[in-house]
C-alpha positions as MATLAB code, in Angstrom:
seq = 'MQVHALTCFGEGPGDGNPALVIEGAAAGSEARQALARARNTTCVFLDGDVVDFYYPHTRSPLCLHATLAVAHVLFARQQDASVLAVTTAMRGQRLELVRDGDAFFIRLQAQDVAQPSLDPGLLQRLLAAPGFAPVSMPHVASVGSPKLLVEVADSATLHGLHPDLAAITDWGREAGVNGIYAWRRMLDGRVEGRNFNHLDPLLEDAATGVAAGALTALLGHGITLLQGRATQQSCLIATRMEDGAILVGGRAEPATVAESVGRP';
ca = [
      11.515   -2.982    3.603;
      10.764   -6.698    3.633;
       7.165   -7.945    3.694;
       6.181  -11.504    4.639;
       2.588  -12.442    3.784;
       0.993  -15.239    5.784;
      -2.357  -16.732    6.658;
      -2.841  -17.881   10.237;
      -5.086  -20.237   12.210;
      -6.354  -21.864    8.994;
      -8.304  -25.078    9.458;
      -6.721  -26.378    6.242;
      -4.272  -25.287    3.529;
      -5.244  -21.961    1.982;
      -7.520  -21.013    4.886;
      -6.721  -18.534    7.612;
      -6.638  -14.927    8.744;
      -4.175  -12.793    6.726;
      -1.328  -10.837    8.251;
       1.749   -9.044    6.945;
       5.013   -9.219    8.893;
       7.004   -6.136    7.926;
      10.701   -5.610    8.621;
      12.774   -2.513    7.948;
       9.809   -0.140    7.750;
       9.969    3.486    8.798;
       9.468    4.064   12.499;
       6.622    6.181   13.822;
       2.970    5.436   14.415;
       1.631    7.690   11.653;
       3.770    6.093    8.945;
       2.951    2.580   10.127;
      -0.745    3.322   10.407;
      -0.732    4.715    6.879;
       0.992    1.596    5.584;
      -1.538   -0.702    7.268;
      -4.355    1.412    5.853;
      -2.839    1.267    2.373;
      -2.383   -2.509    2.579;
      -5.893   -2.848    4.052;
      -4.924   -5.705    6.324;
      -3.418   -6.455    9.722;
       0.281   -5.555    9.810;
       2.869   -6.408   12.453;
       6.132   -4.502   12.335;
       9.051   -6.607   13.514;
      11.968   -4.654   14.972;
      14.434   -7.234   16.264;
      12.437   -8.934   19.005;
       9.803   -6.174   19.324;
       6.412   -6.521   17.632;
       4.147   -3.549   16.826;
       0.583   -4.288   15.665;
      -1.625   -2.193   13.365;
      -5.073   -2.758   11.929;
      -6.161   -0.509    9.054;
      -8.073    1.718   11.477;
      -5.983    1.628   14.667;
      -2.877    0.453   16.496;
      -3.373   -2.562   18.746;
      -1.584   -3.664   21.927;
      -1.745   -7.318   20.854;
      -2.822   -9.420   17.889;
      -2.252  -13.159   18.155;
      -2.848  -14.154   14.553;
      -0.150  -11.640   13.588;
       2.054  -13.036   16.373;
       1.552  -16.496   14.877;
       2.819  -15.054   11.587;
       5.885  -13.687   13.398;
       6.483  -17.135   14.900;
       6.506  -18.667   11.419;
       9.068  -16.105   10.205;
      11.369  -16.409   13.223;
      11.318  -20.199   13.544;
      12.130  -20.498    9.830;
      15.398  -18.686   10.632;
      16.140  -20.710   13.766;
      15.395  -24.280   12.749;
      16.796  -25.812   15.946;
      14.793  -23.611   18.329;
      11.608  -24.809   20.000;
      10.919  -21.689   22.093;
      11.495  -18.024   21.229;
      10.266  -14.757   22.741;
       9.187  -11.324   21.537;
       7.946   -8.203   23.327;
       5.006   -6.011   22.335;
       5.752   -2.386   21.472;
       2.756   -0.785   23.179;
       2.781   -2.435   26.607;
       6.026   -4.342   26.813;
       4.198   -7.651   27.153;
       6.483  -10.670   26.783;
       5.151  -13.304   24.390;
       6.670  -16.769   24.402;
       6.505  -18.503   21.023;
       6.410  -22.296   21.000;
       6.824  -24.631   18.028;
       4.744  -27.829   18.259;
       5.108  -29.932   15.117;
       3.479  -28.055   12.239;
       1.712  -25.647   14.578;
       2.818  -22.663   16.638;
       1.566  -21.571   20.056;
       1.826  -18.339   22.017;
       2.131  -18.689   25.797;
       0.360  -15.931   27.747;
      -1.061  -15.089   31.141;
      -4.630  -14.095   31.911;
      -4.809  -10.465   33.005;
      -6.983   -8.768   35.573;
      -9.395   -6.351   33.921;
     -12.104   -4.050   35.202;
     -15.669   -4.973   34.340;
     -17.412   -2.033   32.642;
     -20.954   -1.070   33.465;
     -23.348   -2.607   30.966;
     -26.476   -0.503   30.982;
     -29.772   -2.145   30.043;
     -30.121   -2.171   26.289;
     -26.413   -1.537   25.634;
     -25.829   -4.865   23.899;
     -29.002   -4.475   21.862;
     -27.734   -1.090   20.666;
     -24.141   -2.144   19.977;
     -25.162   -5.361   18.234;
     -28.052   -3.625   16.428;
     -30.256   -6.461   17.645;
     -33.520   -5.338   19.293;
     -34.635   -7.831   21.893;
     -31.230   -9.559   22.060;
     -30.530  -11.354   25.330;
     -27.210  -13.101   26.048;
     -27.216  -16.720   27.233;
     -24.863  -15.951   30.122;
     -23.616  -12.816   31.826;
     -21.319  -10.901   29.414;
     -17.805  -10.654   30.786;
     -14.593   -8.856   29.848;
     -11.504  -11.074   29.877;
      -8.008  -10.551   28.531;
      -4.659  -12.109   27.728;
      -3.372   -8.714   26.580;
      -6.239   -7.174   24.600;
      -9.538   -7.062   26.534;
     -12.631   -8.488   24.840;
     -16.262   -8.305   25.892;
     -17.340  -11.936   25.581;
     -21.022  -12.341   24.755;
     -22.543  -15.819   24.615;
     -25.362  -16.306   22.098;
     -27.850  -19.143   21.853;
     -27.178  -20.738   18.493;
     -25.656  -20.531   15.024;
     -28.573  -18.584   13.575;
     -28.178  -15.873   16.210;
     -24.391  -15.734   15.824;
     -24.445  -15.431   12.049;
     -27.472  -13.167   11.969;
     -25.644  -10.367   13.777;
     -24.964   -7.146   11.866;
     -23.656   -4.900   14.647;
     -23.062   -1.172   14.762;
     -19.276   -1.295   14.388;
     -18.757    2.436   14.882;
     -20.748    2.329   18.129;
     -18.733   -0.687   19.329;
     -15.489    1.171   18.584;
     -16.630    4.312   20.393;
     -17.872    2.346   23.397;
     -14.655    0.307   23.468;
     -12.497    3.437   23.617;
     -14.470    4.681   26.613;
     -14.541    1.303   28.373;
     -10.975    0.224   27.582;
     -12.233   -2.830   25.696;
     -11.068   -3.976   22.266;
     -14.378   -4.963   20.711;
     -17.059   -7.589   21.247;
     -16.568  -11.298   20.727;
     -19.837  -13.192   20.249;
     -19.613  -16.938   20.786;
     -21.740  -20.067   21.073;
     -21.345  -23.574   22.458;
     -21.571  -26.433   19.940;
     -23.038  -29.861   20.654;
     -19.674  -31.566   20.099;
     -17.999  -29.509   22.845;
     -16.303  -27.033   20.545;
     -17.169  -23.338   20.401;
     -17.688  -20.955   17.507;
     -17.269  -17.203   17.483;
     -17.191  -13.909   15.620;
     -15.136  -10.817   16.436;
     -16.444   -7.263   16.072;
     -13.753   -4.583   16.341;
     -12.988   -3.424   12.785;
     -14.883   -0.449   11.395;
     -15.237   -2.090    7.975;
     -17.490   -5.187    8.066;
     -15.515   -6.602    5.123;
     -12.458   -6.761    7.399;
     -14.099   -8.949   10.036;
     -11.496  -11.296   11.515;
     -11.436  -14.840   10.214;
      -9.674  -15.811   13.450;
      -9.127  -13.915   16.700;
      -6.483  -15.450   18.933;
      -6.806  -12.896   21.734;
     -10.503  -13.735   21.996;
      -9.731  -17.460   22.139;
      -7.288  -16.754   24.954;
      -9.775  -14.533   26.760;
     -12.507  -17.152   26.454;
     -10.125  -19.808   27.788;
      -9.416  -17.578   30.780;
     -13.150  -17.099   31.372;
     -14.065  -20.790   31.072;
     -11.002  -22.063   32.916;
     -10.076  -24.784   30.413;
      -8.690  -25.270   26.928;
     -11.021  -24.986   23.943;
     -11.242  -25.716   20.253;
     -12.677  -22.639   18.591;
     -14.056  -22.378   15.070;
     -14.247  -19.030   13.310;
     -14.355  -17.657    9.793;
     -17.685  -18.816    8.379;
     -18.741  -15.181    7.959;
     -15.569  -14.469    5.959;
     -15.516  -17.771    4.036;
     -12.164  -18.641    5.615;
     -12.384  -21.713    7.829;
     -10.221  -21.198   10.902;
      -9.454  -23.326   13.926;
      -7.798  -22.106   17.116;
      -6.666  -24.534   19.814;
      -5.962  -23.451   23.373;
      -4.762  -25.235   26.462;
      -3.791  -24.367   30.019;
      -0.397  -25.362   31.408;
       0.954  -24.407   34.839;
      -1.320  -21.392   35.043;
      -0.444  -20.162   31.544;
      -2.722  -20.069   28.494;
      -1.372  -21.343   25.175;
      -3.117  -20.219   21.995;
      -2.095  -21.835   18.737;
      -2.713  -23.114   15.255;
      -1.337  -23.216   11.723;
       0.540  -20.485    9.871;
       1.580  -20.667    6.232;
       3.005  -18.325    3.603;
       0.632  -16.649    1.171;
       0.980  -14.235   -1.702;
       0.669  -10.559   -0.864;
      -2.477  -10.334   -2.989;
      -4.135  -13.077   -0.933;
      -3.102  -11.405    2.296;
      -4.561   -7.992    1.610;
      -8.050   -7.417    3.010;
     -10.992   -7.966    0.728;
     -11.900   -4.898   -1.380;
];
């Protein structure tokens, strides 16, 4: 078994969301889930050109920071290539990997998703925030892993959230939604966000590429998204729209395995 440890979407050297790219591991969901749980971090199992994503608590149809890690591994082996492709194990989604200077991008398509019923008080309960009111109508969008996008008023609201992660997970299973992404507009035109889909608050994502893609689909234009303040890992995700496709990208760099394992 070969393990590649990387950090992805970092705003600068040493920053980023950790992921392990694992080759030659035993097949089977139970074994892979156990390995991700033991490593306590996001793992993507690379089988040729097929990618299989696992968080410590669940398998995922798509994880873009882990896909960025795969791009780093594959392009290092094919120095002359500028475009490669992989396919997701769960849904057979084709992901086009693009090298752009020192950064990597994943080309995706926005997907049609059903809008779940949001009963009055649901967000207050899930976010454990009595009296919470979103700035705009919450909306589910997806580029392969649906997110409920919830706009909040300001930085204090965003970073003051301490949601009920178990309730979000249970609701997400019923609604077919992979967590809540809270986001805010910044005065300089950028956006900032936080992702809530892990059961352990210490494993909160420092960067969530699928949410950046979903938010791009919702807004209809490319964005620069900041994330990671809550995890003390400054991350930056850039997106753009080209010929109807959404490109989500950023930096990826090698890290030691110790740095890439989730915080204890």
